N, C-alpha and C positions, 0 to 999 in steps of 0.2 A: 430239156423237158423237166420242169419242176413239178414235184408231186402236188396234188391238190392240197394236202396238209402235210407240212414237214415241221421239223423242230424249230424253225424260225418263223413259222406261221405264214409263209409266203403262199400265194395262190398260183395256179397253173398259168404260165405264159407260153402257150404252145407255139407262138409265132416269133419268139425272140430267144436266140440261143446264147446271148451274151453271158448270162449267168452260168450256163454250162461250160462255156469256154473259160471263163474266169476261174471257176472252181476246179476244173480239170487241170489247167496249167499250174495253178497254185498248189494243188495236191501233189502233182508230179515233182515240182520244185522242192516241196517240203520234205520229200522222202530221201533226198540226196544230200550227202555231206560234201564239203570241199575236197576232202581226201579221196572220196570216191571218183571224183572227176579230174583229179590231178592238180587241184588248186591248193594254195597255202591259206590257211584260215588265220585272219587277223582279228583280234579283239573278241569280246564276248558277243553272243548272239541271243537276242531276246526270244526269238522263235527258231524252231528247228529248220534245217534245210539250207539250201542256197539262197543267197540274196538275188534280187532281180538283176542287179549290176553284174553278178557273176554269170547268170544265165545269158545275159546279153553278150558278155565277153566270149563265152563258149560258142554262142550261135553266130558271132560275127556281125551283130547289129548294135545300134546305139541303145543306150538305156531308155531313152525317150520312146524309141520305136517298140522295144520289148514291153515297156509299161503299157503302151497302147494295146498291144496284143493281149496282155494278161488282163486288161480291163474288159476284154470280151470282144474286141473289134478285129475279127479275122477277115473282114470283107476285102477282097482283092489281093490277098496275100499270095505270093507266088509259091510254086511247088518247091523251089530252091530254098526259100526261107523256111517253109514248113519242114523240109528235110533237115535243115540246120537245127531247128528246134528238136526234132526227133533225136538227133545225135547229142545235142547238149543235155537233154533231159533223160537220155538213156531209155527211150521208149521202145517197147517190143513191137512185134508185128501187129498185134491187135490194137495196141495204143496208137500206133501210127495210122492205122486205118480209121480209127475213131477220130483222131485229130483232123484228118483229111475230110471226113464226113462233116465235122463241125464247120470246117472252112467252106465246104461246098454249100452248106445251108446258109452260112453267113453271107455268101456271095450271090445268093439267089435274089431275084427282083425284090425290091423293097416294098412293093405293094402289100399291105397287111393281108395275111391269110388266116382264115379260121382253120382249126384242126379238122382234118378230113373225117367224115363220118365212117364208121365201120361198114365195110362193104362185104357183100356175099363173097365167099372164097370157097370154091369147091375143089375137091380132089377127083381127078378123072377116074372113071371106073377101072381103067387099065392099071392105075396105080394101086387101087384096092386089091385087084387080082394079084398083082405082084406081091403085095404084103401077105395075102392069104396063102400064096405058094411057098412062103418062107415058114414052113411048118415046124422047124426045129429051133428057131431062135425068136426072141421078142423083137418086134419092129413096129415103128409107127412113123407118121408124118406130122410134123408140127410147123407152125409159122414162127415168126420172130418174137411173138408175144408169148410163146410156149403154150399156145392152144393146141391140143391134140385133135387133128382133123381127120385122121384115119389111123387104124391100128389093126393088127392081126390078133388071132386068138391067144398066142403066147404073150404078146405085149399086154393084152387085157388081163391075162392071168398074173403077170408080173406086177402090174399096177392095179390089181383088184381092189386094194384098199382105197384107191382114189375113185375108181369107177363104181364101187359099191356104195359110195356116199351120195345120197340124193342132193346134198348141197353143192357138190362139185360135178354132178352129171345132170344138171337141170335142163329141161327142154329149152332149146334155143340158145344154149350156151355150152360150147365144148368144154371138156375137162381142161383145166389150165394147170400146168405143172408147178408154176410159181405160186399160184393160189393154194394148191395142195400143200406144198412144202411149208408155207408160212402160216396157213390158217387151219390146217387139219392136224390134230395131235398125233394121228396115226402115221404121219410122215416120218416122225422120229423113230418109229418102229421099223418102217420099211427101209429107212436110210440110217444105218448105224453111224456113219460119218455124216451126221446131219449138217454140221457146219459147212463142210465141203460142198454138199448139195445146195445149201442156201447161197453160198458164195457164187457158185456156178450159175444158179438161176438169175441172180441179180446182175452178174456180169453180162449174161446174154441179153437181158432186158436193157441194160445200159448201152450195149453195143447197138441194139436195134433202135434205141432212142436217138443215137447219133446219126444212124442211117436213114431213119424215117421219122423226123421230129414232128410231123403233122398228123400222125396216126392217133385219132381220137380214142380208139380202143386201147391203145397202149397208155395214153395219158390217163384214161379212166382206171386202168388196172394199177398203174403206179400210185395213183391217188388213193385207191381202195386199200392197197397193201400198206402204204405209208400211214394211213389213218388207223389201221387195225393191228399193225405189227411193229413193235419197236425194233425187233431184230432186223426187219426189212429196212426201216428208216436208217439204222446205223450203217448197214451195208450200202444202201443207195448213196449216202453222203460220201462214201469213200471214193466214188467215181472210178471203180475198177472195171475193166472191160476184158473180154476174152473171146477169141475165135475158137468155138467149140467144135473141133474136128475129130479128135480121137483121144482115147485114154482108157482108164479103167474106173469101174464104179462098183461099190459094195452094196448089195441089197441083203435084207433078211426077210425072207418070205415066211409067213406063218405056217404054211403047209409043207414046205420043202427045206427050210433052213437057209444057210448062208449061200450067197451067190456072188463070187468075185468075177465080174464080167468085163470083157473088153467092149468098148463101143466105137462105132464108126458113124460119123454124121456126114451125110452126102447131100449136097445141094442138088435139087432137081432142075436141070437146065430148062425144061419145058414148063416149069411151074415156079416163076420168079417169087422169091421170098419164102419158099417151102424147103424143108430139110427132112430127109429120110434118115432116121436113126435106127441102127440095128445093134443088138447085143449078142456076143458070142462068148463061149468059154474055151479055155485051153484044153485040148483033148487029154484024157487020162487024169484029169484033176477031179477033186471032190465037187467042184462047181459044175463040171461037165455032167457028173452023175446027177446032181441036183437039178440041173437044167432039163435032163431027160425025165426026171420025176415031175418037174413042172409041166412038161408036155402031157404026161399022163393025167395029171391033176386038171389041166386045162380042158382035156377031152371030155371030162365028166362034170366039171364045175363052171365052165365059162360058156355063157350063151353067145350066140352069134351077135356081133356088134350091130346095134340098131342103125337104121339109115341116118338118123340124126347125128350119129358119131362118125360113121364110116365114110361118108362123102358129103359132109354137111357144111354148114355155114360158119361164118366168122361173126355172126350177129351177136349183139349184146342181148341180155334178157329183155323180155317184152317191156318191163317197167323202166328200161333205160333207153328205149328207142324214142 
């Protein structure tokens, strides 16, 4: 999935993933040195990283075959060959999944396909009730594009700087966490480690692009962010991916101060493509005290989430339909 506007001036080619395959494999090759993979380096190198011949040697394939792969042709490649590339390029779990997603898309029927239109995506009322019952911790449900489709009062309180901005909570368009991070100056106040949050947002979107290359809503979002944010363009071009399952995150809330929170991201088996993310604090820490303060603050400062946000659509704004 190529952004609508990027540094090379290319346009969206939603139905052809050759560019994605080429750039991903080349970027993974460029980050490795011969010493890192147990090879002896001979002669000077004009560009950093392994040579194609070295990757081919490590993967046990011919240089001609690997060159074909790196030119973007993964169609019909076996799992055994893909796993040999994973080992040769030292790919982690998320990168392996991304490579397999790219190969799956490349092996799909060759009939030209237009990007799928954004479709209505609803969160079941029972999921919203589950979120509402989580009164002591922030929690929300998002899709792979980082649209917030449902959220509880604590989550809305934590992300109040996003939800209080009319530009990011417009009717017909859910709050999008990537759009907030890159286009709203208040994001750098909420996220003291802004660069980490930015990297995470892009890696999640890149992972989703490999998994779902014909999602028009994602293509449009990437195009918008690429056009409006140089920080996004730089990160998107790095081709980094990540399985966002658990970890820690640092927030600075204007009302309660610093919050160092653990997060757990749980896929919803009954809602394909949706993830429930919940934040919690280690008991007995200042962050736990501040989280309790946030609950008190939320009780008096956060209105009930409107229907448009709590169980709403995945639709683009009216002027984009």
